N, C-alpha and C positions, 0 to 999 in steps of 0.2 A: 319234138316241137312242130315241124312242119305238119304232122297230122291231126294234132290237138286243132291247129289252125284251120284247117277243113272243115272241121266241124262248128266252127263259127260262122253265122250268117256275113256279118262283115266281110270276110275274105275269102267267102265258099267260091266267088266266080274268078279270084285272082288266077291270072297265066301261072302254070308250073314253076317255071324259070325264075317267076318273081316273087311266086311263095317261098321256092328254095332259099333265096338271097334274102329274103325279109328275116326267115325263120334265124338268122344267123344275128340279126342285130336288136332281137327281143332278147331281155332280161327274164327267166322266172323266177321267181319268189317265194317263199312259203311265209305264211302269218298264222300266229296261234289266235284262238278265238279271243275275242273283245280288242284286238289289233287296231289302231286308229291308221288306216292307209293315208289319208289327207285331211286336213282339217279345214275348214270353213274361213277364207281370208288368207289364207299361205298361197305365193306364189309357187307354180308348178307347171311343168311343161311336159308330162307324161301322159298318155293313155294307158288304161289298165284294164287286160282282160279277166274276167274269170275263167278259170280253166276247172277248179273244183272247189266246193263249198258256197258259203253263203255270205252275202257282204250288204249293208243296211246303209242306206243313205239319208241323211237328215240334216236338218237345219237348226240352229239353238239362237234362242232368246237370250238378252242380257241377265234374266233373272237365272238363268241355267234350265229352263223348259225347253223341251226339244218336240220337233217335229217330223215326223218319220214321213219319207217322200216316197220310196221306193224300198223293195228287195230284189237283190238281182243273186241269179244264179249262174252255173256254168252256160258260157256261151254270150252272156251280158259283158258289156264293157261301159266303163264310165271315167269321165275327167276330159271328154273331147271337148267341150266348150273352152277349157283354157288352150287349148292348141289354136283354135280358130281365132278367138280376141285378144288372146295374151294377156287378160285380166286375172285377178286373184280368186282363186276357189269359191263357188259360190254355194256350196254344201260340204258336207263333212261324209268319209266314208268309213265303217268301222265294221270288222268283219264278224260275223255271229256263229261260225263255226270255222274250224281249223281250214285254211285257204292255200289254194295254190294261184297264184296270180302272176300273168305274163304282163310285161311292162317296155313300151315302147315310147321313145322320146319324141317330141315335137319336130324336130331335124330331121329323122329318119321316115317316120309318117307322111311328113308333107312331101318329101323327095318320091315316095311310092305313089300318095294321091296324084302327083303329077303324072307319073307315068301309067297311070291306072286309074280313069275316069270313073269306073264302073263301081270303085269303091267310095270315088266321092258322092256318086248317086246312091250309094248305097246309106252313106253315112247322113245324106241331107232326109232321106226317107224317116231313118230314125229319130232326127232331130224335129221332123214335122210331127211325128207320133207321139214323141214325150212335149212338144209344145201343144198339142191337142190334148194329151193328159192334164198338163198343168191346167187348162183352161175351164176342163171337166171338173179338175178337185176344187179351183176358185168358185163354180158355179155349185157345187155341193155345199160348199163352206158358207157360201151367201144365202141358198135358197133353201135348202133341206136341214130339217131339225137332225137330232143326233142318232135317231133310229133309221133315219133316211141316208145318211152318211154311212154308218156302220153296214149297211145291208150293202149299197152300192160296193163299198171294200171288199166285203165279203164276196160277192158276186165276181169282182175284177181279179179275186187272188185265185180263187177255186178252180181247178182243172176238173174237167171230164174223166174219170176212170172207172172204167165197166158201167158205164150208165150212171153212174155215182157223182156228184158233186164233192170233191175234196181239196181241203187245203191242209197239205204236209211238207214241211214241218209246222207247225202251229204257230204263229207268233202270241206273245203274252198279252195281256187284256191292257196292260201298260203301253206295250206297239199299238194296239189299234187305237186306244185314246189319244196317242200321239199321232196316230196318221190321221184323224176325224177332227182333232180340236175338242176333245170332250174331256171329263174327268173319267179316270178308272173306275169309280163309283158307278157311275152313270152307264159304263159299258158292261161293267158286271152284272147290274141290273137287268140289261136287256139280253145279254147270253143266258142269264138265269131264265127267264120266262120263256125264251125261244125254245131252250131245251127243258123245259114243263111242258111246253104245249107240242111237243115232237118234233118242231122244223127243223134241229140241229139236234147232233150227238157228237160230243168231244171227249177225247181221251188225252192221255199226256201227250202225243206229238200231233195228233191231226184233229181237223174237225171235219163233220160229214154233214152236207145238206141233206136232211131227210125228204122233205117235201118244199113246193116253191114258198119262199118267204114271201109276207103279205107286204103289198105296196107302203102301206101305211100301220102303225102300231097304236 
């Protein structure tokens, strides 16, 4: 477990002795695909660290509609807000592949935060980053049309691989619709046009951006 923790930015600067001790307090759990790890509104006091696999974070409306907030992979963590304010979960987390997840309780984590202030700083930096992302998401929803929101989401999710922007694994069109607050039909229409005009290439597992996406459509 210790070697896995050293690859996670949150714990990368932790002293060796503290890391050894912390590793004895962490539980390792495996989840199959489509397993709900935490549910919006429930009370919980644990931090979850993705070791292997991918997890979707989302919120739900009363009528069953969902909005996807982000997708997390190895090295990412979630559930930290409940450790800080002791309030019910503000979002749900579900696996989108088989996952290996490490879990640490609030009691154990807060004990180590008090002894390792650099980890507290790391967590504050991540919280600030997520707050900025939430602000940007609100700005997009309020000021951009569907194409603008989809373009920004694609550019945010893609990673540069061999001088090419690649998104892998590929979210479904419904996932994109949930992320940007649009209908799947509208998302499908935009993707079709982008493919026809040679901006993107899609296959079963990935999306490749072949040339710069236009600012407006």
